[in-house]
Every structure is written in C-alpha cells, then in structure tokens.
N, C-alpha and C positions, 0 to 999 in steps of 0.2 A: 270878446276876444281876449280880454285880460285874464279871465278865468280859465280859458282853454290852454293858454301858453304854459302856466304852471303845471297843469295836468299832463301836457306833452313832455315837459322836462322831467317830471317825476317818473313817467312811463319809460323814458329813455334811460334814466338812471337805473331803473329796475332791470332793464334788458342788458345793460352793460355789465360785464363780469367784474366781480370785486377783486381788487388787487390785494393779494395776500402779503402779510408782513413776513420777514425772515423767520420769526418764531413759528408762525402758522405753517409756513412751508416745511420747516424742520419737523413739526409734529405730524404733518401729513406723510412726509417721507418715512418717518419711523413707524407709524402705526398703520397707515392705509396702504401705501405703495410698497413698503418693505424694501426700499432702495437705499436706506441709510442705516448706519450703525453708530453706537456710542464709542468714541475713542478718547480715553482719559476724561477730560472735562469738556470736550467739544463733540459736535455731530459730524461724522465723516460720511459724505454722500458721493460715492464714485459712480453711481448710476442714477437714472431717472426713469419714470414710468414710460417715457417716450423712447428711450434709448437702452432699455433693458436687454441684456445679452448681446449688445453690439460691442465689438472689440476693434482695437487698433493694433496693428502688428501682431495679431493673433492672440495676444495675452492681456493687453492693457485695456481698461474700460475707455470707451470713446470720449466720455465726458472729461476724463483726465487728459487725454490727448489734445482735445480742443483748448482746454485751459493752458496746457503747456505751450501750444503753438501761439496763443495770444500773448503769453509772457515772452516767448522767443521774439515776437515782432518788436516788443518794447526794447529788449536787450540789443537786438540787431541795430535798431535805429540809434540808440545811445552810443554803441560801440563805433558805428560808422561815422557819426559826427565827431566823436573824440579822435578817431584815427585821421580824419580829414583835417581838422583844426590843429592837430599835433604837428602836421607837416609845416605849419608856419614857423616853427622853431628851427627848421632845417634851412640853412643859408643857401644850399645848393639847389633847392627847389624853388621855382618861380611862384610868385604870389597868385598869378592867374590860374595855376594848377588847382589851388585851394578853392578859388572862386568857382571854377567849373565843377569841382567836386561837390560844393555846397548846392549848386543848382541841380545837379543830378540826384542829390539826396532829398529834394523836395517831396517826391512821392513817399519817402519814408516818414515824413511828418504827417501826411494824411493817413498812412497805415498806422502810425503810432496813435493818432486820434481815434481811429476805428477800434483799436485794441483796448484803449482806455474806456471808450463807450461801451464795449462789450462787457468789461468787468463791472462797469457802473450799473448797467441794466441789461440783462440778457433778454432780448426779444427777437422776433423774426427779422426785423429791420437791422438790429445790431449784428445778428449772425450774417446777414447779407453784406453789411458793410465790412465785417471782418474778412469775409471771403474776397471782397474787392481789395482789401488791404493786403492780403497775401499776394494777389496779382501785382500790386504796386511794389511790393518788396522785391519780387522776382525781376520786375522791370528796372528798378533802381540799382539793384546789385549787379545786374548784367551790364547796364550802361556804365556804371562806375568801373567795373573790371575792364571793359573795352577802352574807356578813357585812360585808365591807369597804364594799360599796355601800350596804348598809342603814345602817351606822353613820354614814358621811359624808353621807348624805342626810337622815336624821332626827335624829341625836343630836349631830353635830358643830356647835359653836356659831359658829365663825368662817367667814367667806366664803372665805378662802384656806387652803390646806393647805401648811404650811411644813415641809420636811424638810432635814436636813443639820446641820452644826455650823460652828464658827468656823474649823476647820482646812481643810475641803474646800469651805466655802461653803454657801449656802442655796439651795434650789430652791422656788419658789413656783408653785403651780398652783391653779386654782379647784376647787371641790368636784365640779363636773361633769367636769372633766378627770381628776381623781383616780379617779372612778367608771368613766369610759370606759376609761382606761388599764388599770385593774385587771381589768375584765371582758374586755378585748381580750387581755391577756396570759394570762388563765385559759383563754380559748377556744383560743388557740394551743397552750398546753401540753396541754390535754385532747385536741386533735386529734392532736398528736404521739404521746402515749401510747396513744391509741385505735388508731392505725395500727400501732404496734409491739406492741400487744396481739395483733393478728391475726398479725403476723410471728412472735411468740413461740409462738403456738399451732401454726403450721406447723413451727417448729423442734422443739418438743416431740414432735409426732406423728411426725416423721422418725426420731427416736431410738427411739420405741416400735415403729414398723414394722420397723426393722432388728433390734431385739431379738426381736420375734416371728419374723421370718424365720430368724434364727440359731438360735432354740430349735427351730423345726420341722426345720431341717437336722440339728441334733444329736440330735433325738428323732423319727425318722421313724415308729417303731412306735407312738408315742403318738397320732399323727394317724390311723393306720389302725384303732386299737382302737375308737373310736366307730362307725366304719362297720361293723366286724364285729358289734358289739353290736346295731346296727340291722338287720343282715341275719339274725341268729339268730332273732328273733321272727317275721320274715317267713317264714323257712323252716318254723318250727313251725306257723304258720297254714296254709301250703300243704299240709303233711302232714295236718293236721286236715281240710282241705277234700277232699283225695284220699280219706281214710278215709271221710268222710261220703258222697262220691260212690259209692264201692264198696258201702257199705251200702245205698244207694238202689237200686243195680243188682240186688243180691241180693234185696231185697224185691220188686222188679218181676218177677224171674224166678219 
C-alpha cells in the first residue's frame, strides 16, 4: 500500500496542468497566441486566445473592459465609504443616518474583495465571484440611494443640505435637489454595472468554451465512450428481437 500511494500521487501530478509563471504566459502570448505586443519596456496584452476578436462597446477589447470594471468596483466601494463617513462632520445630519449607510454598504465590501481576488489570480471561480460582485454593487448602490432619498425627504429637518468644510468651501442644495441628484447618480451607476454584467458573462463563457474544446481535443476517447455505451444496449435489443423472430418462425412451421 505504501508503494501504491506515491505512484498515485505522481500520476495525479502528471495529469494536473502546470501553472505557468507570468513570464511564461507573456512568452506564449507573444510567440504562440499572437495576442500581445511590446509596448516600450513592457508587454501589452489586450486580448487572449479565448477572447480574440471579442469587443466591448464595439471598439474596445473585452479583456480591457473587464479589467476596467473590476477597477471600477474598487473605486466605487472606496468613494461610497468616504462619502458616507464624511457625513459625520455635518452637524445637521443624524448619526444613525451614517450607521444605516454603512450597513447598506456591506455588499460593497464583498464586491471589493471579489475584485481584489480577480486581480490577484484570474480563474473561473474568480470571474464568477466578480460577476456576483457586480450584482452586489447594484444592490448596494440602489439601496443606498433609496435610503438617502427617504432620509432627506422624511427625517431631515433643514430645508437646505449643506456639504463641505472651511477649506474647500460649502455647497448648498435643496432637499429635492439632493434626492434627485442621488437617484440620478444611482441610476447611471446601476446601468453601467448592468451592462458590464452581461459583458462579464460573455467573457466568462468564452474561457469555458475554450477549456471544453481543449479537453475534448486532449481526450478524444472520452467523447466516444458514451456513444459506445449507447450503441451496446441497442445491439443487445436487436439480438433479442432477432431471436424472438426466429422463435416465432419455428412455432409457425
């Protein structure tokens, strides 16, 4: 048993695909896939073998769009938390407004983690997590806009909303303007991430299709085995039918 276990582990290691280093990936992209070019002192890869000729907004490579939307998730999360905590400096805004805003921004933390994980190691699971992160961004931004409109319409006591400080100055808007601006910005952000949610879905499926095609090319016998298994019962049924027909003929004679 002790000799069989090392043999099994070595066989499993030989079957598992080797994880390429960034330098090896760059060499393959430059020489084999032809999806990268030299830009000054670095390698610029805007396409990959899986997503070649796929575009976003008709002109941009889809790889660049996915990287951009992952960066946008991080920026939105940081800006949202800064905007919420900055309201603590406003004496006319209640402290529990900030507390509710932080609770509604919890999905942004999960989305931020998914974006960081995507940049750290791009795999099928990290792409799926980033797609879930975009959904969480839409949910968090929508709920925050609804809460902002509800607070300033029913709970805010002053007729004007004042933001800013002595260093950068103060900005005064009415309650209606604050509500309209917040809802408008939320609608724009939601539309942006909803579109890129569809783009990310196509991006993820492109990698899955290529992985399935590569596996079928590497394992042609595995594809033929189910067909052989389906043909075997059919042949047995034909033999039984032939034997039954011969028996009927003998009985008739």
